[in-house]
N, C-alpha and C positions, 0 to 999 in steps of 0.2 A: 626467470619465468616471464611469460608474456602477460600483460595486463592492459586494461582499458583505462587510460590516464586522462584526467581533466587538465587541459592546458589553458583554459580561459573560456570566456563566453562562446558557446556553440562550437567548441573545438575539443574533440576527443581523439586521442591517438592510441594506437596499440603498439606497445614497445616493451623492450626488456627492462625489468626492474629486479631488485634483489629478491631472492626466494624467501617466501614466508618460512619462519623457523620457530622452534620452541623457545619461548622467553620466560616461561614460568612453569613450575612442575605440574600445574593443572591444565596446561594448554594441550590442544590436539592440532594436528595439521591435516587439512582436508584437501584432497585433489578435486577441484571443482569440475563437475561434469555438466551441470545445468545451472544457469544464472539468468535472472530476468532483468530487463530494463523496466523500471517503475516510473509511474507518473511523477512521483516526487523527485526522481533523478533529474527530471526536466527542469525543476526549479533551479537546481545547481548548474545544469548544463547551460541554461540561459543567463547565468550570471546574476541570479536573483537571490543569492545567499552569500554567506561568508566562506563558502567552500574554497580551500586553497588550491592553487595550481600545483600540479605534480602529484596529487593524490589519486589513488585508484578508487573508482566508483563501484557500486554494486552491493545492495543489502538483501537481495532475495536469492539465497544460495543453497545448493544441494550438491553433494558429492560423496566421495569414498575416503574413509579415514586411511591415511598412509603413515602416520606417526602419532604417538601419544607420549605425554610427559610422564615422569616417574610417579606422580601422585594420582594419575588417572586410574580409576578402578572399574568403571562400568563399560565405557566405550572401548571397542577393540579395533585394531587395524583390520581393514578389509570391509568393515560395515559401511553401508550407505546411511547417511544422515542428512536431515534437513535442518537448517539453522535459523531460528527466530532472528529477525533483524535486530531485536533488542539484545544487547550484550549485558548480561546480568550476573551478579555474584552468587545469588541464592541465599545470602545470610544477612544482608542489611535490613533495616527496619522496613523499607519499602518491599523488598523481595519476600520477606516473611509474610507480608500481607497479600502476596500474589501480584504486586504492582511492579513487575519486572520492567515495565516500560519507563519507570522512574527510579531505576537503581541508583543508589548513592555512591557505591564503591567504584563502579567502572567509569563514572563521569569525573574527570580530574578537576573540573572547575567547581569549587565548593558552593557557589551560588546557583548551580544548575543541578539537574537530575536527568538520568537517562543516557544511554550510550547505544551506538549502532555502528555497523560496518559502513565505511565510506559515506558518511553523512555529515552535513554541516552542523557545527555546534554540539555534536554528540560524541566527543572524544576523538583521539588521534588515530583510531583504528582504520586500517586499509580495507577497501572493499573486496568483494568476491568476483568481480568481473575480471578474473585472472585464473591462472592455472592452479595456483595454490592459495589457501587461506589459513591464517592462524586464527584459532577459535579459543578464546579464554574460557576457563572453567568448563572444559568440554563435557564432563559428566553431567553438568547442570544444563548447559545450553543446547547440546546436540540432541535432537529427537531421532532415535533409531528407527529405521524402516524395515519392512519385511522382505520376503523373498521376491516380491514383484517390483521392488524399487527400481531396478535398472530399466525395466520395460515401461514403467509408468511415471517416469521422471517429470513429465510436463504436468501431471496431476499433483504429485507430491511437492514439487517446488513451490506451488502456490501456498503451501503452509508456512513459508518463510515470512510472508507478509500479507498479501492481498486477500486471501481467503479468511484468515483470522481477523483482519482489519475490517472487511465488509461485515463479518459476523459481529464484531464488536460494535459497529454502528447500530445493528439491530438490537443488540443487548442494551445499549444506552437508550435506545428508543422504546425498549420494552415491547418488542413485537411478539405477539402471541397468536396461537391458532385462531383463525377467523378474522384477524385484524385487516384493516384497509390501510396500506402503507404506501407512502410516496418517497421515492428515492431521487434526489437531484444529482445528476451525473451518471453517464453511461460509459465512462472509462472503465478500466479493469476493476478498480475498487467499487465503483458504483454497480457494475455488473455482479460483483461478488456480494454486495449488500442486497441487491435484488434477489440473487440466487439463495442467499441465506434466509431472507424473509419467506421465500417460497418453501424452502426446506422446513422452516418452522411452522408451516401451515397457514400463512397469511391468506385470507380469502381473496384479496385483490391487491395487486402491486402495480403502481404506476412508476415508470422510469422516465426521467426528464432530461433532455439534452437537445442539441441541434445538429449532431453528427448522425446522418441517416444510417451509416454502416453500423455504428454502435447501437443505435436504437433497434436495428434489425436483430442484433444479437440478443437484446433484452426480450424482444417479442418471441424469438425462437425458444426461450426457456419458460415462457408463459406470462410475461409481464405485459402491461398495456403501455405502449410508447407514447410519449408526448413530445412533439417537436416544437421547441420554443420559437422556431422561425415561422411557425404557422398557428400556434395556439398559446393561450395564457394558461400555465399549469394550474394556478389556483382556481380559475374559472372552470376548467375541465373537472378537477377533483370535486369542487363544491357542487357542480351540476350533477355529478354521479352520486353524491352523498346527502341529498336533500338540503343542500346549503351548509352542512355542518363542517365538512372537511375531513381529511384522513385522520385515522386514530393516532398515527405517528409518522415520523419521517426521518430520513437520513441525508446528511450533507456529505457528499463524496467528491467535491471539486476543490475547494480551498481558495486561497487568497488571490489566485490569478484567474478567478472566474470571469468569463466575458460573454457578452451577448452575441447573437448570430452575426452581427455586423463587425465583431472583433473588438468592441469597446470593453476594456477591463473595468470590473466593478467588484471589489472584494465582498460587498454586501449583497450581491445579486441573489445568490442561492440561499443565503441565510434568511433574507427577507421573503423570498419565495416560499420557503418552508413555514415561516411564521404565518404567512397568509394562508397557506394550504392546509395546515394542521389545525384540528378542531380545538375548541376550548378545553383546557386541562390536558392536552395531548403532549407527547414526548418527542423530543428531537435529539438525534445522535449525530455529532459532528466529528468525522474522522478526516475530512479534507484538511490539508496542511495550512495553518495560519501561523505567521511568525511575528515576533515583536519588532524585528528589524528586517526591512525589505530594501536592499540597496537600489533596486530598480523601480521601487514603488512610486517615488516622487514624480518621475517622468511618465510612468504608465498610468498613474491614477492621481496622486496628490501627496502633499506633505504628511497629512495625518495617516494615510494608508502606509506610507513608508515607515511609520512608527508602530504599525500594527493596530492602529485605531480605526475600527471599521464602523461606519454609521448604520447600525441595524435599527429596525423598528422596535426598539425595546418597549416603548409605550404600548404597542399592540400586543407584544408578547406578554407583558405584565398583565394587561387587561384580560387576556385570554387565559391567564394562569398556566401557561405552558412551562415545561421543564426541559432544560437543555444539558446534555452531557457532552463533554469535549475531550479531545486528546488522542494520543497515539494508543494503539492496541497493546495490551499485555499478551503477546502472542502465546506464551506458554500456558496461559489460562485456558486456551481453546484448542491448541494444535493437536494434542493427543486424541481428543474426541473427534476432531475433524479428520485426522489421519485415519481413524477407524471407520468413519463414514466412507472415505475413499476406498479403503481396503475391502470393505463389505459391499462395494458396488452401489452404495446409496448416493454418492456424490462424485461428480466428474468435473472439477473446476477448470480443466484444460480446455473447455469449450471456448474460453476467451482467446486462446493462442491463435495468432494469425501467421506468425513467421518463426521458424527455427533456423538460426544462422550460426556460423562459426564466430569465434571471438574476433577474428580478423575483420569481420564485417561490422563490428560495433560502430565505427564512425558513420557509416551509411545508415545503419539502423537508427541511431540517435537522430539523424537528420530527418528521416521519414516520420519517425514517431513524434518528434517535436512539431512537425508541420501538420500533424493529424491527417496525413494523407489517407485517402480512401483505402480501407481494408487493413490498415496498420493498427489493430486493436491491442495486441500484446505481443511483444518480442521476447523470445527465449534465445539466449546465447549458449553455445556449447564449446567451452574452452578445450575439450578433447577432440575438437574437429569434426564432430558428428552432425553439424548443422546441415539441413537439407532444404533450405529455402522456404517456399510457401508451404504451410501446413495443408492447405486445401487447394 
């Protein structure tokens, strides 16, 4: 089968690799028809993680079941399924509490928790930017889709990661109807957090970034854009809220945050939120932060390379703010969000700018990594149905 393989910093090749196969009675094999390039793939693409050369990328996956193991009882061959990026067992202590993002069974390293497809430090599992994908515990991990699945793949594939992740940010920030919410980051996850806050009935949502094309996307769905190349987000938000700040905020950028001039600063968005959110407000952090950043010393400093970020904790403590962190437990939200899509209440595919074939993955990574104008979200079709620009 063909797959998009990481060969080293900023090098992805599409080549033949061994076919995915059943390795456990509970496995299923999915023929991938739609798979996304995620912003967190870029951390690996840029060589800023421990991701090994030779592994297949891709943790946002949707496709059609082509084989099931002998112990699979629910999922059937021929069904379309979307796969949470979290690989979970369903029966460990964490999974029993709904914390599938920190599954203890699927992570082989005893000191760690959580597993994912094609992701650094989250188990040995291959990614889904390929023609076939092995899915462990298929009955538990696969979310079955309805009759409209084939026609609405660009909506449903967002359930693999970014839609639930953006929603998780708003959950940790406790966004409620009528709230005033600020979202740092207008990449795909930031746009999904913005969209989720609006779906929840937030009265006003600001989206902060310095990429004009991404800010336009936020404005199109009803958010107020703040371009950091032109404005100070905290000042804008405070001026609009009698000096108090937003009720809550979401961090959707992560440890490679950088200013409009390109200077990296892992504390930039966190400190911006601490300043922008009111006393006793809530902050949800879903942007990726890692304890080890191989490129961090050169890009930022020795402390940042060890995941030690100099946030304004004194101000955060003084303001009595609360901060939730971590990856999203996708299964906690994906069924409800699926039904919003099926019912016509949500259309997360608004973020998609390009639909390409798997063979075009190297070029797609290059453009997406460069944040080139208009490259907001790339969808790959291993079945060859990519059609270039969406619009």
